[in-house]
C-alpha positions in Angstrom: 17.6 56.3 -16.3 14.6 54.2 -17.2 15.9 53.6 -20.7 19.2 52.4 -19.4 17.5 50.0 -17.0 15.3 48.6 -19.7 18.3 48.1 -22.0 20.1 46.3 -19.2 17.1 44.0 -18.8 16.9 43.4 -22.5 20.6 42.5 -22.6 20.2 40.1 -19.7 17.3 38.4 -21.5 19.4 37.7 -24.5 20.2 39.4 -27.8 17.7 39.3 -30.6 14.7 38.7 -28.2 11.9 41.2 -28.6 10.4 42.9 -25.5 7.0 41.1 -25.8 8.7 37.7 -26.0 10.8 38.6 -22.9 7.7 39.7 -21.1 5.9 36.5 -22.0 8.9 34.5 -20.8 8.8 36.3 -17.4 5.1 35.6 -17.1 5.6 31.9 -17.9 8.2 31.6 -15.1 6.0 33.5 -12.7 3.0 31.2 -13.5 5.3 28.1 -13.0 6.3 29.3 -9.6 2.7 30.0 -8.5 1.1 26.9 -9.8 3.9 24.4 -9.5 3.0 22.9 -12.9 5.8 21.5 -15.1 3.8 21.8 -18.3 3.4 19.4 -21.2 7.0 18.2 -21.1 6.8 17.2 -17.5 3.5 15.4 -18.1 4.9 13.6 -21.1 8.0 12.5 -19.1 5.8 11.2 -16.2 3.6 9.3 -18.6 6.6 7.8 -20.4 8.2 6.7 -17.2 4.9 5.2 -15.9 4.4 3.4 -19.2 7.9 1.8 -19.1 7.8 0.8 -15.4 4.1 -0.1 -15.0 2.0 -0.2 -18.1 4.2 -2.1 -20.4 5.0 -5.0 -18.0 1.3 -5.3 -17.1 0.3 -5.3 -20.8 2.9 -8.0 -21.5 1.6 -10.1 -18.6 -2.0 -9.7 -19.8 -1.0 -10.7 -23.4 0.8 -13.7 -22.1 -2.2 -14.9 -20.0 -4.4 -14.8 -23.1 -2.0 -16.6 -25.5 -4.4 -19.6 -25.5 -7.5 -17.4 -25.9 -10.2 -16.7 -23.4 -11.0 -20.4 -22.9 -7.3 -21.1 -22.0 -7.2 -18.2 -19.6 -10.4 -19.3 -17.9 -9.2 -22.9 -17.7 -6.0 -21.8 -16.1 -7.7 -19.6 -13.5 -10.4 -22.1 -12.6 -8.2 -25.2 -12.4 -8.8 -26.8 -8.9 -5.2 -26.1 -7.7 -5.4 -22.5 -8.9 -8.7 -21.9 -7.3 -7.5 -23.4 -4.0 -4.4 -21.2 -4.0 -6.5 -18.1 -4.7 -9.0 -19.1 -2.0 -6.2 -19.6 0.6 -4.6 -16.3 -0.5 -7.7 -14.2 -0.2 -8.8 -15.9 3.1 -5.4 -15.4 4.8 -5.1 -11.9 3.5 -8.5 -10.9 4.9 -7.6 -12.4 8.3 -4.3 -10.5 8.2 -6.0 -7.2 7.3 -8.5 -7.6 10.2 -5.7 -8.5 12.7 -3.6 -5.5 11.5 -6.6 -3.1 11.7 -7.0 -4.0 15.4 -3.4 -4.3 16.4 -2.1 -1.5 14.1 -4.7 1.0 15.5 -3.8 0.0 19.0 -0.1 0.4 18.3 -0.6 3.8 16.7 -2.7 4.9 19.6 0.0 3.9 22.1 2.8 5.6 20.0 0.8 8.9 19.8 -1.0 9.1 23.2 1.4 7.3 25.6 4.9 8.0 26.9 7.2 5.2 27.8 11.0 4.4 27.7 12.2 3.3 24.3 9.2 4.9 22.4 11.5 6.2 19.7 13.0 2.7 19.2 9.6 1.1 18.9 8.5 3.8 16.5 11.5 3.1 14.3 11.0 -0.7 14.4 7.5 -0.2 12.9 9.2 0.6 9.5 11.6 -2.4 9.7 9.4 -4.7 7.5 9.7 -2.1 4.7 13.5 -2.3 4.8 14.0 -5.9 5.7 14.1 -8.5 2.8 11.0 -10.5 3.3 12.9 -13.8 2.8 14.8 -12.9 6.0 11.5 -12.5 7.8 10.6 -16.0 6.7 13.9 -17.4 7.9 13.5 -15.7 11.3 9.9 -16.9 11.7 10.8 -20.4 10.7 13.5 -20.5 13.4 11.0 -19.2 16.0 7.9 -21.2 15.0 9.4 -24.1 13.0 10.1 -27.7 14.0 13.0 -26.6 16.2 11.1 -23.8 17.9 12.9 -22.6 21.0 9.5 -21.4 22.5 7.7 -24.7 21.6 5.2 -23.0 19.2 5.1 -24.8 15.9 3.4 -23.0 13.0 5.4 -24.3 10.1 3.3 -25.4 7.2 0.1 -24.1 8.7 -2.3 -21.3 7.8 -1.7 -19.5 11.2 2.0 -19.4 10.2 1.0 -17.7 7.0 -1.0 -15.2 9.0 1.9 -14.4 11.3 4.3 -14.0 8.4 2.0 -11.7 6.5 1.0 -9.7 9.6 4.7 -8.9 10.1 5.1 -7.7 6.6 1.9 -5.6 6.4 1.7 -4.1 9.9 3.3 -0.7 9.0 0.5 0.1 6.5 -2.1 0.4 9.2 0.1 2.1 11.8 1.4 4.7 9.4 -2.0 5.4 8.1 -3.6 5.9 11.5 -0.8 7.7 13.3 -0.9 11.1 11.5 -4.7 11.3 11.9 -4.3 10.7 15.7 -1.6 13.3 15.9 -3.9 15.9 14.2 -7.0 14.9 16.1 -8.7 17.6 18.2 -8.4 16.3 21.8 -10.6 19.1 23.2 -13.6 17.3 21.8 -12.6 14.2 23.6 -12.1 16.1 26.9 -15.5 17.7 26.5 -17.2 14.4 26.1 -15.4 13.0 29.1 -16.4 16.1 31.2 -20.0 15.5 30.2 -19.9 12.0 31.7 -19.0 9.8 28.7 -16.6 6.9 29.6 -13.5 6.2 27.6 -15.0 3.5 25.4 -18.0 5.7 24.5 -15.7 8.6 23.7 -13.6 6.4 21.5 -16.5 4.8 19.7 -18.5 8.0 19.2 -15.8 10.6 18.6 -12.4 9.1 17.9 -13.3 6.1 15.8 -15.4 8.0 13.2 -12.4 10.3 12.6 -10.0 7.4 12.3 -12.3 5.2 10.2 -11.1 6.4 6.8 -7.4 5.9 7.8 -8.1 2.5 9.3 -10.0 1.4 6.2 -7.2 2.7 3.9 -4.4 1.0 6.0 -6.4 -2.3 6.1 -7.0 -2.2 2.4 -3.3 -1.6 1.7 -2.4 -4.4 4.0 -4.8 -6.7 2.2 -3.5 -5.7 -1.3 0.1 -6.2 -0.1 -0.6 -9.6 1.4 -2.3 -10.8 -1.8 0.9 -10.8 -3.7 3.5 -11.6 -1.0 6.0 -14.4 -1.6 9.2 -14.0 0.4 7.8 -14.0 3.9 5.7 -17.2 3.3 8.0 -19.2 1.1 9.7 -21.1 4.0 7.2 -21.0 6.9 4.2 -21.7 4.7 5.4 -25.0 3.4 3.5 -24.6 0.1 1.3 -27.6 0.7 -1.2 -27.8 -2.2 -4.7 -27.0 -1.2 -3.7 -26.3 2.4 -0.9 -23.6 2.7 0.0 -22.9 -0.9 -0.4 -19.2 -1.6 -1.1 -18.0 -5.1 2.4 -16.5 -5.5 3.9 -20.0 -4.7 1.5 -21.6 -7.2 2.7 -19.1 -9.8 6.3 -20.0 -9.2 5.5 -23.7 -9.5 3.8 -23.2 -12.8 6.9 -21.4 -14.1 9.1 -24.2 -12.9 7.1 -26.8 -14.8 7.1 -24.6 -17.9 3.5 -23.4 -17.9 4.0 -19.7 -18.3 0.4 -19.1 -19.6 -1.1 -20.6 -16.4 1.3 -18.5 -14.3 0.4 -15.4 -16.1 -3.4 -16.1 -15.9 -3.2 -16.5 -12.1 -1.0 -13.4 -11.9 -3.7 -11.4 -13.8 -6.3 -12.7 -11.3 -4.2 -11.4 -8.4 -3.7 -8.1 -10.2 -7.4 -7.8 -10.7 -8.1 -8.4 -7.0 -5.5 -5.9 -5.9 -6.6 -3.3 -8.4 -10.3 -3.6 -7.3 -9.2 -3.2 -3.7 -7.2 0.0 -4.5 -10.0 1.3 -6.6 -12.5 0.9 -3.7 -10.1 2.6 -1.4 -9.8 5.5 -3.8 -13.5 5.9 -4.1 -14.0 5.7 -0.3 -11.3 8.3 0.2 -12.9 10.7 -2.3 -16.3 10.2 -0.7 -14.8 10.9 2.8 -13.2 14.0 1.5 -16.4 15.3 -0.1 -18.3 14.7 3.2 -15.6 16.5 5.1 -15.8 19.5 2.8 -19.6 19.5 3.1 -19.5 19.7 6.9 -17.2 22.7 6.9 
């Protein structure tokens, strides 16, 4: 009986395969199911795809930016018009990140803690900037806040107009970062603080805000990094006035149009460095927060 069963198993495994090899194969598949690892082939595939999609274009961009050597790169980045566009971009992006940190946290709080008619619709609208082409957002904002504004608010070719456009595009980053943390938050601690005499603001500041801080910082950082390279939502309402409302992405397009690809690549690398530094800081803060959380358990 046992011999027949073993023979059937050997036949199912395939002719010409020894019993130790079949056993090793079974162990390999069991290990794959337990660990979820795809092995060297999966790693090589992931690295190859990442190289084609991300690393090679970034390498080509960097090589182009240094075609005239380090001095050419430095001259392109430190040109007065380039510095002004970078300054405006960073300044507006910081303002947008701060605004979204406040408003995004408030919206996430309302969506999680309050009940009101149309809540599902509002929750779905939060993700609309992810699906909507950003140029469409610029057209809509221009029709609302442009020279022919139906509400008599004129933000065309102003920095506040840039802030509004970028805030629209980057709002979901903060809301979707804070919302899951609020859902998982232990409300019994808040109720205990209230029962001990703490008011709502003290409870939020001492109990809720520390728990939300990592998610808020992460969402704000992602909003900043997204705003740094935005083009579509500001191309119309911004006006691209040099040294006033010209974002770095618009400056890059202008350099390409006048056949200065090295200058365009150099400013692009500067934007890339700013975004990478932002994401690196967010990663370090997230790892530090995770270590502190594990230490307190």
